[in-house]
N, C-alpha and C positions, 0 to 999 in steps of 0.2 A: 388509520383506516377504520371505518365504522364496523361494528360487529354485525354479523348476519342476523336478520330478524328471526326470532323464534316463532314457529308456526305449528299448527296441528297437522296430523297426518292427512286429514281430509282435504287440506288445501293443495296437495300435490297430486300429480297425475302419473299414470303409467309411463315409464320412460325417463322421468326426472331422476337426476342424481342427487341424493340426499346424504347428510351426515346426521347420525343420531346417537344419543346416549341411552342405553337401556340396562337397567340393573348395574349401573356404574361402569359399563364398558362401552367404548365408542365403536361404531360401525359405520362404514360408508359404502354405498353401492347404488345400483339402478333399481328403481321401484318396478316390480313386476305386477301382473294383474292380481286383484284381490282374490283370496280363497273364498270358498262358499260360506264359511261361518262369519267372515269379516272380523274375526277376533285377532287375526295375525296380520302383520305387515311383512311382505316378502321382498328381500333384497337380492339382486345379483351382484355378488362381490367381485372385486378385481381378480381374484383367483379363478373365477369362472363358476364357483359353487354358489348355490342359492342358500339363503338363510331365512327361516321363518322366525319372527320376533313377536311375542305377545304384546299387543298394544297397551296392556295394563302395566308393562314394565318400562315403557318409554318415558324418559324424564325430559328429553329435549330433542327437537328435530329441526334441522336447518336445510335450506335449499343450497346446493352446491352449483348445479347447472340445470337449467330448464331445458327439457327436450325440445329440439327444433321442430317447429310445426311443419307438417307436410300433408298433402291431401290424403284423406282416409275414405275408404269406401263405406258409406253409411250402412249400418246393419240392416236397415229396412229395405235397402236396394240390393242386397246380396242374393239376387235371383238370376234366373237365366236371362232376363232382359238386359242385365249389365255384363253378360259374359262375352259379347262379341269382341273379338280381338284380344281377349285376356287369356291368361293361363289359369286354368281351373284346378283347384286342389280338391280331391275327393278323399274324405277321411274315413278310414276303416278301423281306426283305433291304433293300438300298439304304443310303444314307448316314445316314438318320435313326437307325437302330439299330446303328451301327457301333462298333467298339472299336479302339483304337490299340495296335499292337505296337511299343513303342519300341525294340526291338532291331533291327527292320528298317525302321521308319518306315511300314509298310503299314497300311491301314485295312481292317478285316474286318467284314462284317455279323455281327450276333449269331446264334449257331447253336443256342441253347437258350432255352426260355422264361425261365429265370432270368437269362440274359445280357440278354435283351430288356428285362425289368423293370429290371435294374441299370443300363441305359443312361440311365434317367431318375430320378436319386436324389431329386428333389423330389416325386415322385408317390407317394401313399399306396397301396402295393401291396395292402393289405388289401381294397381296393375293386375290384381288377383281377384278371382272369384272363388268361392268355397262352398262346399256342401258336405255335411257329415252323413255318411251312409250307415255306418255302424260304429259303436264304441266297444270294440271287442279285442281281447287278447288273441293272438294269431292262432293258438291251438284250438280256439273255438270257431274259427272260420271253417265252413263246410262247403262242399260242392254247390249247394244251393246259393251260397253267398257269391260264388264266382259269377253266376248268371246275372245277379243283381248289379255287381260291379261293372260287368260288360255292358249292360243296358244303360246304366247311368253314364258310362263313358261315351257311348255313341250319342246319347241324348245331349250331353254337353258339347261334343264336337259339332253336331248338327245344329246346335243353337248358336254357333259362332265362336266357340273356344279355339284359341290359337294352339293350345297344347294342353295335355293333362298330366298332373302329378297325383299319384295315389299313395297315401300314407298307409302303412301296413306293418304289423308286427313282423319281426325278422324270422321267427322260427319256422313258419310255413310259407314264407314269401315265395320260395321257388316253386311251390305247388300252384299258387295263385298266378304267378307270372307266366308259368307254362300254360295254365288254363286259358288265360287271356290271349296268349299267343295264338291258340287255335280258335278261340271264339271271336276274335277281332281281325278278320282277314282284310287285306287291302286298306289298311288305315291311311288316311291322308296326312297324318301328323304324328308326332311322338306321343306315346303313352308311357310315362316313367313312374315306376314304383320305387319307393324309398322308405327307409325306416331308420331306426337307431339302435345301437347296442347298449347305450347307456343313457339314463334319463337326464332331463334338462337341468336337474339340480346338482349335477356332478360337473366338476371342472373339466373332466375328460369327455364330456358329452359330445357325441358326433352328430346330434340332431340338426343344429343350425347349419353346419357345413354341408351335410347331405341334402338338406332342403334347398339351400342356395344353388348347389350344383345341379340338382334336379330341375329347378326352375330354368336354369340356363339351357339344360338339355331339352326341356319341353318347348323352348323357343327356337331350337336349331332346325336346320334344313334336313330333317330325318323323318322317317315314318317307321312305325312298328312298335312293339312292346319291349321295354327295357327295364333293367334294375340298376339304380344308381346308388353306390355306397363308397366309403373310403377306399382309396387305393393302398394306403399304408398306414403306419401308426401316427403320421403327422397330419396336419390339417391343410396340406398344400393342394391336394388333388383328390378327385374321385374318379372311379372308372364306371363306364356305362356298359353293362353286360346285356347280351341278347336274352330276352325273357325266357326262352326255352332251353338255354344252355348255361344256366347259372345255378350255384349251390352254396349254401351256408356251410363253411368249413371249420368254424371255430365257435365255441359257445359264447365267448365274450369279447374277443378282439374286435377292434373297430374296422379292421380290414378283413372281416370274416368271409366276404363273398368273393368267389372266384368263378371265372369262366371255365367250363369243362370241355377239354379237348379242342378248344378254339381260342382265338384271340378275342379280347373284349372289343366292343364296337368303337369306343372312343374314350378319350381322357379329357376331363374337365379340370382346368387349373383356375383357381379362384383369384390369384394375384392379378391376372390380366383378363379375367372373365372370358376365357376362350375355351372352345371345344375343338379338340384335334382328333380327327378320325384315325383309327388304328386298323380296323378290319376293312377288307375290300367288299364284304358282304352287306354293308349298309346300303340303304336305298333312300333317295331324297323324298321330300314331301310330294304328295299327289293331290289331284283335284278329285272331287266327288264326295258323296255321302259316306259316313261310317256305318257299317253294318254289324250287328251283333248276332252271331250264330251260336245260340246257347244250348242246342240239343245235346244232352248227355245221357248215357246209360251209366248210372253211378253204381250199378251192381257189379263192381270190379274189385278184385283183391290184389294186393301187393305183398309178396312173400319173399323174404330173404332166405336162401339156403344156408345151412350151417351144419357142422359135424354133429351127428346124432339126431337130425331131423327125422321125425317118425313118419312112415308112409301114411298113417291115418290123418296126418295134418294135410296131406295132399288130397286124400279122398274126401275130406270134409269141405273142400273147395268146390264140390260139384253144385252147390247151391248158387254159385256165382255165374254170371254170363260171360265173364272173361277173367283171366288171371295173368298177372305179370310176375315172373320169377326173376329176382336179382341173383344171378348165378355167380359162381366163383370164376376167377381167371378170365378166360376168353369166352365164358358163357357155359359153365358146367354145373351139373348136379351129381350127387352120388349115384353111380351106376354099378360099381363093383365088377369090373371086367375080370379081375383076378380071382373071383369067387372066394374071397376071404370070409371066413365064418363070422368075423367081428364087424364087418362092414354092414351098412344099412342102406341098400339101394332103394330108389324111389321112382325109377324109370317106368315100371309097370303102372303105377298109379297116375303118373303124368300122361302116359299114352292113353290110359282109360279116359282121362278128362278130355283129351283131344278127340278121341274116337266118338265121344258122346256129343261132339259138336261145340265144345267150349274152346275158344281160341286161347292158346297159351303163348305168351310173348317172353322172350329172353332179353334181359337188360344186364349190363355188366355192373356188379356191385363195386368193382374197382374204381368206378367213376371216370377215370381218364382212359382213353382207348376205346376200342369197339369190339363187338361180338364177332368171333370167328369160329364157327363150328365145323370148319374144314381141316383144322390143324391136327387135332387128336381124334382117336377113335371114339372117345366119349361124345365129342361134338357131332361127329357124323351120325352116330346113333340117334342123337337128339333131332337132327334134321330129318332123318328117316321117320321118326315118330311124328313129325309135323310141327315142331316148335318154330315159331315166328321170330325173326329178329336178326337173321344173318347179315353181317357187315354194318349193323346199326351202332352208332355211338351215342344214342340218347341216354340221358340219366334215368335212373329208376323212377324219379318223380315225373319226368316228362313222358316216359313210356306209360306210366299209370294213368296220367291225365289224358294222354293221346288215345289210349284204348277206350276210355270212357267216351271221348268225343267220336271216335270212329264207330263204336257200337251204337251210338245215338243216331248214326246216319246210315249204317250198313249192317245187314245180318248175314249175308253170304260169306262163308268162311274164306273162300279164295279172294274175294274182294277185300275182306278185312286184312288178309295177309298183304295184299298189294299196297293198300293204304298205309299199313303200319310200317312197311319197309321202304316207303317213299317219304322224303322230307316234305312236310306240309307247312311248317312254321319255323324252319331253320333248326329243328331239333336234331336232325341228322346232317352232318357235314359231308360234302362230297369227297373230301380228303382230310387226313389228319394233319393239323397245323402244328408247327413248332411253337407250343405255348407253354408258359410257365406253369408247373404243377407242384 
């Protein structure tokens, strides 16, 4: 059998499987996109990990398997003109669309549509459109970015996109998904947010699976805003969560995202490429244009109560136009009904806020379950003081974003109360569902 021909690294293309010897050690893997310095060759090893190899150390390189040719979307045509009937990926940064610079070891979000597509070599780019909106870590996403994402989403849908996938960092994804749930009413198709807990150079990365599942969800007979992430620690399936009812529950696990006080919308299994509905609250695709309602009053505060909270911390919130309090239990704050000298009540300061015309909304910091200010005397006093949120099971994030949206549309306090205690985007469930927590 003839020996494979020795070739230089430049003769190979992204996706080719190669074997090479560098500094006396043999490595075999799939060629990944070149890094910005072009000093390193990057391989995806069989273990799933990526390896950066300095080209100066490569002694020999051979082709093992040529990547099968398939239609690619030309970079020059990655515009709205080519989006009709396609799923469009809108990049906002985060770990899922990151690239590795092996010279520094740093991880960078993709900064161009081409880099975004190249982050997922197993995906057929001929069926995909892409646009990079931002290259940001999720902690740097602000309410101003939410409006830009909503506008880009409606523009892509109205230009013919079949569905939308939004890549986003996981740490604040639940804030953005809640915001889009209010900003994008009556969507005709699915808008699916996704991210990854672990970068693509790690064998345990969840980026590829989450993206593949999200693309399936974006083509499904659904409408609305969703978050798609791993269901468990394996790569078998992902869950589709309603955008206003989801929260990140773990700092690093791949199955970090859970639906709060409700069932997930659907399960996506990758072995058979199927989406199975779980919740009865899903709605099918609709006809019509997508609309972005991005009016927000961002002068809203979110405060968690805790033992020892100073009354002055409440008084200082008078500069805000609205306040969300994440209360303990069924929706409580320190009131000191027993007149204990060591307790620190804050009811007087909260009532002063409300009397000044500032809406104060109660959300449960327990995450699962709903506010019930009728059970204990503490809660009844809060209702008498005028706190909003009775019977609501929205998350603190959803309540915070919703109050911004409501105050962007309404100033009358009674109307604000009515809107906040009415489900506008699925953030309040009509009944508590038997859901895993």
